[in-house]
N, C-alpha and C positions, 0 to 999 in steps of 0.2 A: 694738153695733158692726157695721158693715156688712161684707160679704164682702171688699170691696176693702181696708178698713182692716185686717182680720185678715191678709190676704195680705201687705200692706206690713210689718206687725208681725213676721210669720214670716221675711220676707226680712231684716229688720234683725237678728233673732236669729242667723240663719245667718251673716251677714256679721260680726257681733260675735264669734261663736264662732270663725270662721275666722281673724280677726285675732289673737285671743287665742292660738290654737294656733300661729300663726307666731311670735309674740313668745316663747312658751314654748320652742319649738324653737330659736330663736336664742339664748336664754339658756343652754339646755342645751349647745348647741354651743360657746359661749364658755367655759363652765366646763370642758368636756371638753378643749378646746385648752389652757387654762391648766394643768390637772392634767398633761396629757401633756408640756407644756414643762417643768414642774417636775421630773417624773420623768426626763426626758432630761438636764437640767442636773445632777441629783443622781447620775446614773449615770456621769458622766465622771471621769477620773483627777484633774484639778486640784481638783474639789470634794471627792472622797474624801481626797486628800492633805491638803487644808487643814483638814478637820474633825479628822483624826487628829493633825495637827501641833499644833492648838490644844489638843486633849485631852491631849497628851503634853508640853505646854510648862509648866514649873513657874511661869513668870511669868503665863501665862494662867490657870492654875488658882488662883494666889494672888489674881488680880484678879476672876475670875468665880465661883470656887468649883467644886465638883464635884457632879454631872456637868455638863459643858459640852454643851449640846444645840443643834443647828442650828435655825434658823427654818424656816418653811414653804417658802419659795421663794427661791432666789438671784436677784439682779438683775444683768443684764449679758449678755454673749454669749461664746460659744465657737465657733470655726470650725475644721473639720478638712477638709483637701483633699489627697488623694494622700500621706498620711502626714505632712504638715506641718500645723501648727496654731497658732492664737493664742487667748488667753483674756484676758478683762478683765471680771471680775465681783466682786460683793460678796455675802457670806453673813452674814446676821444670826445671831448666836449669843447664848445666855444661860446663866446659871448662877444658883445661889442668891444670889450676892452682887451680880449686876449683868448688864448687857447690853453687847454690842459688835458690831462688824462686822469680818469678815475681808476684806481687800482682796487680790485676786489679779490679777496682770497678768504674762503671760509668753508663751512660744512653745515650739514643739516642732519640731525639725529633721526633715526627711525621713529615714527610716531609723533614727531614734533612738527608744528606748523610754521616754525620760524627758522631762519638761517642765523648762524653765529659767524660773525666776520672777524677773522684774525687781522686782516688788513682791509681797511675801508677808508681810503683817503683820496684827495684830489691833489695832484701835482700840477702846478701852474707853470707854464713855460716862462723861464727867466727868474723864477723865485726859488730860493734854497729850501725853505720849509714847506712840507706838505701840509695840507689842510685836512684835519680829521673830519670824517663824516659821521653823523649820528642819526 
């Protein structure tokens, strides 16, 4: 192998390693953002209220069994601005008897410490009727 061919081969290796490093950094950044988003969603009051409400609901316990556990990450959004807020998300839950999703939609008035839920229910896979949460 000539000296020029060796130099081209080394440059190719450097470029390949650089591209691989960029891809790996991008993947790590995306995973970190996803985990951060999940933790942010799980730390808010509507999420915590919803999990507790499902775990304390006799109808939810009858449908899913105990313990009722939340899934990895809720889907949807929550917005807070100057004490006012809106929430619209779903939380996957499961128990020994089945799975379901908690649907949460509501708002928080400025100056209020509590959320008002327009939709707050558990829909169990395979069942027609939603279970209202209180």
